[in-house]
N, C-alpha and C positions, 0 to 999 in steps of 0.2 A: 191418213197416211202422212200427207207432209205437215201436220203439227206435230205428228212426233218426231219426224224428222230435225224440227227446228229445233224441238227442247233435246235431242241426243247432241245436236250440236254446242249446245249455252253448256251443257254440262260436263261434254268431254273435256280432258285437259288440253289446256294452251301447251304448244311445244315451240320453244326459242333456239332455234339452229338444230332442230333436231332432238332438243331435249326437255324433260317435261317440269316445268316451272313450280317452284317451290312454294305450298301453300300455308297461309299463316294455323295454325293449331286453333283446334276448335273447342277448348277446355270449356265447361259448363259454369264456371264461376271463375275470377281471377285469385279467389281464396286458395283453390285446389295447386295452383300454379303454385302460389307463394303464402305460405300456410302463417299467421299468425299477421296479417295484412291488415293494420285497423281499418275499421269501418268507413267505409267513404259517406254515409249517412248518419252521422250523430245527431243525437238525441235536440231537439227545440231546447233553446235556452226558456226559463222561465222567469216572470216579472218574481220580485221576495216577498215573501209573505211573511208577517210578526205573528206570532203566538201570545197571549198574557197568561199567566199562572200565579193564583196568591195561595200561597200554603197558612197552614194552622198555626205557623210559628210567626204568622207577620210580615213574613218575605217575599217579596213580589217579584216573579222571573218573569223576563222577556226577554224573547229569541227572533230572528229571523234566519231563512234559509237559505239565499243566494251567495252569500259574500264567501269569496276564493280563502279568505284568511279568518281565522276565529279571533276574537276582542271577548274576551270575560271582564266585565267588571263587576266589583262589589261596591256600592255605594252607601254609608251609612249617612244620612240627611241630618242627624242631629250630632254628629262628630265635627263640626267645624268652630272656628273660634266666637261666633256670636253664641253657643249653648257651653263655654265656661265660665265656670264663676269666679269671682274676683279674686280667688287663691290661686287660679286654676291657668294664670294667664302664658302662652305659650303652649301648651300642653296640646293642641291639635296640630298643631305642626312636629312637634315631638314626635308625638305619634303616630303622623307621615313616615319621619325618618325608620320606625319601628316597623315599617312593613318587612314581612320574610323574614323576621326575627326568629329565635328558637320558639318552640311549642310542638306539643302533643308526641314527645319524644325526640322532634327530629331537630338537628341543631340549626343554625343560619346558615351554614357552610352547606349542609345536605341538601336543605330546602334549595339553594341556588345553584347548586351543583344539577341537582332534579330536571331544574327550567332551564338551565343549559345545554343539558343531554338530550332536553325535548327539540333544541333550536327557540325556545321561549324568550318573549321579550318582557321583562318584569316590569310594572311602573306603579307609582302611588301620589296621591294628590290630595291637600289639604288647600280650606278656603275659609271663609267664611259659614256658609251655607253649606258645610259638609265635606267628607271627604271620603274616596275610593284607594281602593288596592286593585289588580287586575295584572293580567300579561296577553301579548299574542304572542299566538302560534296557527299550525296548519290545524284544520279542522280535524284531522283523525286523529291529534295526541293532546287537543283542546279537553275533553272526558276525563279524562288519566291524569291531567293535572290539578282537578276541581279542587281536589284536597289539600291542596297548599294551600288555595285562599281560607279555607275553613279551619286552621291550626290555632288553638288554644294557647297564644302566647303567656312563656312563662318569666319575663321580665328577669332575664339573667344579667348579673355585675355587666359582664360585658358588652352585651349589646344595649344595655341603657348609656353605659358611657361612648360608644359610637355613637348611638342615636344623637347624646345631647350635642357630641361635638360634631356632627352634622348638620344640626337645627343651627347650633352656632355659627356656621358656613352661612347658612342660607339667610341669618340675622343680618349678618355683615354685608352679603352682596346687596342685601334688599335696602341696608340704609343708606349706601352710597350710589343707588339709581334714583336719579329724582324722577322717574316716572312711577316707581314703585313708593317712594316717599309722599307722591301726590297725589297716590290711590287712596293711601291711609290718611292724608287730608283732608281729601272729598267725604270718608265717610265718618271722620270726626268731626267735620261741618256739619254733616248730614244730621247723626245720631247722637253726639256729645262724644269727647272724646272718652267719657267714662265708663260708658255704656258697654254692653256687650257687643254692640254689634260696632260701636264706633274706635273702639281701643285697635290698637294695632295687632295686626294678621302677627307678625313676625316679630317675636318677645321670646327670649330664652327662657324656658318653665324650670322648674325646680323639681327635681330625680322623682321625691314624694308624691307628687300632683300627678306623673305620665299614667300608672295604674289606674288610681282610680277614676281617671278620666275615662280612660279606655274600657274600664270594664262598665261604667256608666251607659257610652254612650258607641261602644262597636258593637250592637246587640242586632238580633233578626230582626225585632218586630221596627216594621216602617222601612227597612235597608230593600236597595231592589239591586238584583243582579240583571246583567245585560248580556246576551252573547249572540255575536255574529257567527253564521257557517253552521249552524245549527238544523241538519237534516232529520230530527226527531225529536219535537218538544216533548213528549210526553215522557222517552227514556230518556232525555237529559235531566227533567224535572226529577224524578225518580233516582238518578244520579247523585244531583243536587242536598238531595234531602238526606242522604244517607253520609254525604260527604260533612255536611256543614253540622253534624247529630253535637257535637263539643261546643260548640257556639252558642252562649247563651242568648235566651229568647229576649227576656229584659220587658219592658214594660211599653205600649204604643203613648207616647207622649207628641203633641205638636209642640214644636217650638214657639215659644215667647214672642207674638209679632213686633218688632222693631216699632219703636213711636221717630216720628220723623218731625227732630226742630229747624233745621236751616240756620244756617247760621256762616261764620267764617274760621279759618284757619289759615296761618299766617309761619312759614318754615324759613327764617330767614339765615339764609348764606351768602352773602357781598362777594366772599372769594368766587364764586361760580361765574359771575360777571353777565349770566341768562338768570331771566325768570320764566316758569313755568306756570301757568295759571289755567283753572277750571271755573266755567260758570256752567253752574246745571242748578236741577231742580225735581221737585217730588215725582216721580216718573209712575204710569199705572202699573197695575198689579199683573198687569197681562204680558207675556213676555212676547206674545207674535205683536200686540198691539205697540208695546214700548219700540220692536225693532223696528216698525213701520216709523213711528217717530224720530227715530235716530234717521233713518235716512232721508226724510223730509230736510228735516236738519241739513244732511250732509247734501242735498240737493241746491238750497240756498246757498252753500259755499261757505258753510262752517267745517273745521272739523270734528264731527259729532262724535260722542261715547252715551253707551247706554249698560247699566250695571243695576243687578237688582233694586228695585223700588226707585231708581236715579236715572235721570235724563239731562245728557248737558253740552256743553262744547268747549274745545279744548283749542289754546295758543301759546304760542312762545316765542319772544321777544328778548334782545339782548335790554340791559338795563335803561337805556333812555327809553326804549320803545317800550318799556312793559306796560304804561300806562294809556296808549295809544292800541295796545294791544287788547288790553281790557275793554276798551270803549267800541273796537270794532267786532268783538264778542257780543257786546251787547245793540249795537245797531242790527248786526246780522240776525239776531232773534226778533226784536220790535219791529224792524221793516219786512220780514219774510211774509209773504203770502201762500200759505201751506194749501190751500184750496187748489191750485193748478200744478199741484206736484203729486196729491195722494197715489192718483194711481199708477204714476210711474213709483214714487215710493216704493205700493205696493209691490207690485213686481219685481223691483232689485231685493226688497226684504226676503220676497218666495224664493228667488232664485238664488240667495244665500244659504237658505235654510235646507231648499233640497240638493243645490248641489254640497252641502254639506255631509247629505247623506252618500252621497258619493264620491268622497274628498278620502274614502278609508274605512279599514273597521274600527280605529278607533274614535273616529267624529262621528261615524253612526252611531257607535254604543252610547258617545255621550248625547246624542240627539233623542237616543230611545229614553234613557236614561231619564231625560229631561221633562220628554213628553209624559214618563209613565208619574213620575214625581207630579206635574201638574195636572195630567187629565186622569192616571189612572191606567190608559191605552196607549196605543202605537200604530200607527199606519202611516204611511207616505201620504195617502190619499187624503187622510184626515189632516194634517199638516199643511197640504198646500189650501184644502177648503177655508182652514180657518184663519187664511189671509187672505183670501176670496171674498169673505163674509165681512171685513170693516168696511166702512162706509165711511165717507168723506165727513160726514155729522160724527162718527166715531173720533175721527182723528181730530176736528175740531175743537171736539169738548175737551179730549186729552189733553189738548196742549191750553185749552182755559185754565182748567183743572191745575195744570203745572205751574204756569205763568201766574197763579194767586195764591201757593205757597210761598213761603219762605224761602228764597233763593240761596244755593250755598257757593261761596267763594271760597276757591282753596290754592294758596299759592306759594313757590316753593323757587329757592334761588335768590338771587339778588332783586329784592321785591320793595325797594325803597318807594317806587314813581309806583308803583299798584297802589291803586284808590282804595277805600276800606268799602266794608259792608255796607254800611250805609249810604254810603253814594250810590253803590250798585242797587242797592234793594230800591231805591228813591227813583228808578227809572222804571219801573216794575208795576208800582203802585198805584 
């Protein structure tokens, strides 16, 4: 009986100055009092996963599902300037400028208006080893805009005129940029200035070659479509297959591998008052190993760079110091002890590759495309593992092979005091 009395006292309403104290409401859930309240326990985020599918047309589709924005890029590996014939110089650049032009019954204005209405940002690029066209938008709009990548260009006169005018602007800007001229000089010295790989990328094309080049190289066979922020890969593949029905399939053909020669390219511009110099060698075929070599050179104190099939160092100085900068570049290579920095170089190269995956949907798409073209597949774990597998012996063997090749010496600007190729090559013989 005493225990029941105590329990009754505990549950009795408290009185403050003779009044009953107000109690809190006892609703079973906050949602009942505040309808539409967001969930306080959202689903856990998951790691990105990728899927790869190759269609009967030869198009490879790779997608991932964790990105908050969607970038979709269609890459044609045979549409770079290295695939131009002798009469098609400049066609790769001109066709980059033909991106999103009239086709399949749609005008260029309507195509761009559709992209803008959906908040999409279009882009196009072209280089020596391929060309890409694509856009970035929100994931819910991506699938709706895919058909705009698959239009069949009709080469309207006004579109051709605009593309050639834009290409001329690109050429003019490139020719006035010392870094761009030096890049062309490096390729010219490496592969020969008259070869497909060694000739300048920035050249004005003739109108008659734009259509023939596009019809031959902008085909589905061998192309790669990369997409981020795609939740349902299978449905996306079906949508792409339907949207790209008007693109020519073409025939699968591996581009002819360029032959490395090595040599010298000098562009004399005394009025510049400054010399830009690059010393390079034949690099490994593996982009992963090449990236590690680049960081080995960087750690050793040089400004290193890497391009497909080429690894080297760069420097610049005023007219009086141009000779000294070449000597410094040679010394930084011949006196470096790469065995001590291999692990650090591997970690830096791997970090650069992994950070690129998290640097935005555009860089992620570029990494996905590169991986598929190189290995036929893509995964972040596989990318990291490819760097972990490299050994000090691999790095030493790659450097030995590189330094055994005929060196590349490219210089632009006031290069009066820059030594010639034979002098530099003798230091590595």
